[in-house]
Structure formats: structure tokens, C-alpha cells
C-alpha positions, 0 to 999 in steps of 0.5 A, a space after each residue: 364426520 370427515 367424510 361429510 367435509 364440504 371441501 373433501 366432498 367437492 374433491 372426490 365427488 365433483 366430475 371433471 368439466 367437459 373439454 378441460 382435461 388437456 388444460 388440467 394435464 398441462 397445468 400439473 405437468 408445468 407444475 412438475 417441471 417448475 418443481 424440478 428446476 427449483 430442486 436442480 437448482 438448489 442441488 446445484 448450488 448446495 454442490 458448489 458451495 461443498 465443493 468450494 469448501 473442499 477445494 479450500 480445504 484442499 489448498 489449506 491442507 497442500 500448504 500445510 504439507 509443503 510447510 511440513 516438508 520444507 521444515 523436515 528438509 531444513 531439520 535434516 540438513 541441520 543435523 547433517 551440518 552439526 554432524 560434520 562440524 563437531 565443535 564449531 569455529 569459523 573456518 574458511 579459506 582466506 580471500 587474498 585480497 590481492 587477487 582482487 587487485 590483479 583481476 583489475 578491481 580499484 583499491 576501494 573495492 578491495 576495502 569493500 570486499 575486506 569490510 564484507 567478509 568481516 561483516 559476514 564473519 561477525 553475524 555468523 559468530 552472532 547467530 551461532 551464539 544467539 546474540 542476534 536474530 539479524 542478518 545485515 551484510 553488504 557493501 559499502 554504500 555506492 561500492 558493488 561487490 560483485 559475485 565470484 567463487 571466492 566468496 562462496 565459502 563465507 556465504 556458506 557459513 553464514 547460511 549454515 548459521 541462519 539454518 541453525 537459528 531458531 528465528 531470523 528477525 531481519 534479512 538485509 542484503 545490500 550492495 552485494 551481488 549473489 550468484 544463483 547457487 548462494 541464493 538458493 542456499 540462503 533461501 533454503 536456510 531461512 524457510 520458516 525463520 519468522 522473518 519480519 523485514 526483508 530487504 534487497 537493495 542495489 544487488 544488480 542480480 544477473 538475470 531472473 535468479 534475484 526475482 526468483 530468490 524473493 518470491 521464495 523467501 516471501 512465500 515461505 515466510 508468511 511473517 514478513 511485514 517490510 519488504 524492499 527490492 530497491 534499486 534493483 532492475 527487473 529483467 523483463 515485465 514478466 518477472 516484475 509481474 511475477 514478483 507483484 503476484 507474490 507480494 499481492 498473495 503475502 498476508 502480512 506486509 505493510 511496508 512495500 518499497 519498490 523504488 528504482 526498480 522498474 527500468 526501461 526494459 519493462 513497461 511500468 504501468 503494467 506491474 503498477 496496475 497489477 499491484 495496485 488492483 491486486 492490493 490486500 486491503 487490510 495490511 498494506 500501509 506504505 507503498 513506495 514507487 518512486 523513480 519508476 518512470 511510470 507513465 499511466 496513459 489515461 489508466 485510472 488505477 491510482 485514483 481508483 485505489 485512493 477513492 476506495 479509502 483503503 488503510 493505505 497511509 503513505 503513497 510516494 510517487 515522486 520522480 515518475 511521469 504523471 501528468 495534469 490528468 493524472 493529478 486531476 483524478 487523484 485529487 477527486 479521488 482524495 476528496 473521500 479518502 480519509 486514511 492516506 496520510 502522505 502523498 509525494 507527487 514531486 518531480 513529475 510531469 505536472 504543469 503550474 496549473 496542474 499543481 493549482 488544480 490539484 491543490 485546490 480540488 484535494 486541499 480546498 474541497 473545490 468542485 471541477 466546475 469552480 477551477 475556471 472562475 476561482 483566481 486567488 487562493 483566498 477566495 475559496 468559499 469556506 463551506 467547500 474548505 470545510 468539506 475538503 480533505 483534511 488528513 493527507 500531506 501532498 508534496 509537490 503541488 503547492 508552494 510554501 506560502 499555501 496551506 498544507 495538511 500536516 500528516 502528524 496532526 489530526 483531521 480537525 486541527 488541519 480543518 481549523 488551521 486551513 479556515 484561519 490561514 484563508 481568513 487571515 489572507 483575506 483579512 490582509 487584502 481588505 474587508 472580508 465581510 462580503 465574502 462571508 455574507 455570500 457564504 453563510 446563508 441560512 445553511 451556512 449559519 452553523 459554521 459560524 461558531 467554528 469560525 470564531 473558535 478556529 481563530 481562538 484554537 489554532 492561532 499559535 503561530 500565527 500573528 496576534 495583531 492579525 488574529 485580534 484584527 479579525 476578531 474586531 472586523 467580525 464583531 464590528 461588521 457582521 450580523 451578530 444578532 442572527 449569529 447569537 440566535 443560530 447559536 442559541 438554536 
């Protein structure tokens, strides 16, 4: 029966047609070539996936190995210190404060040195006794303690105490200059210590040793959530970019402060661009870039980042050289951003018109094409205002009489209070029904109940007389029949 199947019979019995041998051979050859290509592509893709997996695993193993190596070095050093010390007491040679006077330092500096030594000794004793896991040492505000060999024994005592501590929650070194050897000793003592806050402020490092110190501490403490490099100038643009790369690779930083760190010796736009485009999208919440002489020259990295609606909640850009064009594109980006709660643009190069455009675009939701036609703020369309940014408080772009979003209030609250503010401004200048008639057409009637609701819900702090007058004018002169029908539907 199987041999009589018609399909098989044709397959084995039909003779090849004359003249078709070459065509049949070509078709079979092409088919084999195509299959071979498909197989090669699949094999190549599988090899790539496997290679990436192995590369990633190799990288993880290398990091684990490096972490274990550093941990072993710390343990070995701890054992050597404990064997050497025996029964520990704070021992270091006396620093003769008269020496600082002989070196030409003023009395205030000598007093600062005394306070620094006392701070180091108290912190060292607290760490040794496990009374504290915080390191807050430095000079007085406005008085920088310069690096010198006389202070080295005290820094060594503090470094040993940090090494022997199980954990260092915070390390804050302010108003004190440290030499490279001291920085290396401290860095070796805080590896894998679970630091969560790491602050370096007004240290006036002599060269790139401060940047390298910060990079190493960040690299060996993945738990750091807040990092401040404030009032510390970078020696050059390359050093700034190196620190930015270490920050971008860090897995946990949610607060970053680089204020007053980009002096005239570097090009601020390069590290800023490198930072913003390398941001981790899931961690950073607060970013301080104040007083850094930032001039973007047409670059759009700031609005590009804001338009992505990242979890960033506060951005401080005051004291830079941002222009009207920069503010315009930032305002457009804010129209699609619902996470940013605070933006400081004070003390930039914005003109009066630039500030007004920034306010109208971001806070009132206008389009760029509407800027030339709109004169007073109260004439803004309520439908556009309803769709504006209601989350971000912007500092430095509007006067005290204009409504501004409150960063401690919800978007719903800001939206309602904003609508009420515009209605009050309109009412003070005369009948507002003509404006409402033009705004609430067929598609706008659904917003009418919200107008009444916002007057009732967000009138706290406003004059009752104005609110009642607005309600009376609406009830008396508006199309109440259409409003009731729309509400019922």
C-alpha cells in the first residue's frame, strides 16, 4: 500500500524534464547556502551571548577577588597594629603650638590647630571604645589647616582607629589639607567599612592626590549614598572627568554635591556633560552643581536628562552662566517631567524675558508659539495651565506675586491652587466670563467642575471676599444649564 501512494510514485517515477538540470542544481545550491548562513548566524549569536555571560562572570569574580584581597590586607594590618600596641592609650608627640607661630601663622590658625588635635583625639577614642561610628574632623569654618609633618602622628592614630572599627558610617574631612601619604593611610583604613556618607569640603588639595583619594574610597565602599566634593577645585579637566567616571560607576549614590569645584582651570561643560549622560537612572535623587561657571554653549545635556523623567528630585544650578536659550529648553523638558521637585536657576545669565518665558512654558504650560501673543500672566489659558508642570518649584525665574509650585505639596494641590490664583487675578481686572467662554468649548466643559472645586478646596490663604465674588460671577453670568448637563453626563 505504501508503495502505491501517488505522491511517492511521482517523486520516484517522474523523469526529470529536459533542460532543467542546471536550474534544479542552482536551486538546491542556493538553498544549502541560505541554510548555512542561517546556521552560522545562530551559532555566532549563541557564541556572543555565551561570551558576554562569561565576561560578566569573570568581571564579577575579579571584583570579588579584589575585595577579598583588600580585606585580607586590612586584617593583616589590624593584627600588626594590635600586636604592636598592647594596652592602647592615645599616644602621640606633643605639637608645640608656638612652632606654628614661629612659622608665621596667625593666632587664629594656631587656635584652629589646637581644636583640630582635640577633635582627632576625641574621635579616635570614641572609635576605639565603639561609642561612635562617625568621623567628623577638620578646622574651623573659614580657617584652613595646612598639611605638615607635625600632624602626621595624630592622623596615624585616627587611621588606626578607623581600621580597627567594624564600621564607619560617616567620614567628613573639612577645612583641613592632607598630604598624599596621610590620604593613602586613611584610604587603606576605610576599605569595606560600609561608609554611607562621605564628605570632602574646603580641603585645598595640592594636586591630584585628593581626587585619587576620593576615587579609591568610592570604589571600595559601594554603600556610600551621599558624596560631597564641595569647595574643592579640580587641578585639571582630566581629573574632574576621572572622578565623574567613578561616581557614574557607583551603585548607590543618591546625593551628589560638586558645588564650587570647577574653577577657571578646567572646562566645566565637559565633566557636566559626562556626568549627566552617565547618570544611574535608578539612584541619584539630589544633584548640586552650584557656582561652577557652567556655560553650555548650545549643548542640550541638561534638558535631555530632564526630559527622560528620571527619579532626580532636586537640581541646583544657581551661580552659573546658563542663558535664555538654556532656560527655554529646560522649560520645555519640564513639561514632560513629573519627578523633579526643586530646580534652582538663580544668579545665572537669564534676562527678564528669558525668566518670563521659562515661567510661562514650565509653570503655566504654554507652547513656544504662544509666548509672543501672551502679555499678562492672568491671560493664560486654563486648559493649558491644567496640563502644565505641577511638581517642580523653580527658583530664580518669577516674582513673588506669581504663583509657583510648592515642592512640599502634591501635584493635585499645586494644580488647583494655580487655577484659583489665575481666576483671582482675572477677577481683579474685570469680568472673566469672556475668557472662560473662549476656553470652555465642547471639549473644555469637563474642566468646569474642577474650576468650582478648586475655588472651594484651595481658597485657604486667599481673601474670602475674592472667592465669594468669583463664585457669584460664575453663577450669575455663566452658562449654568450647559454646565449642569455636562456634570450629569
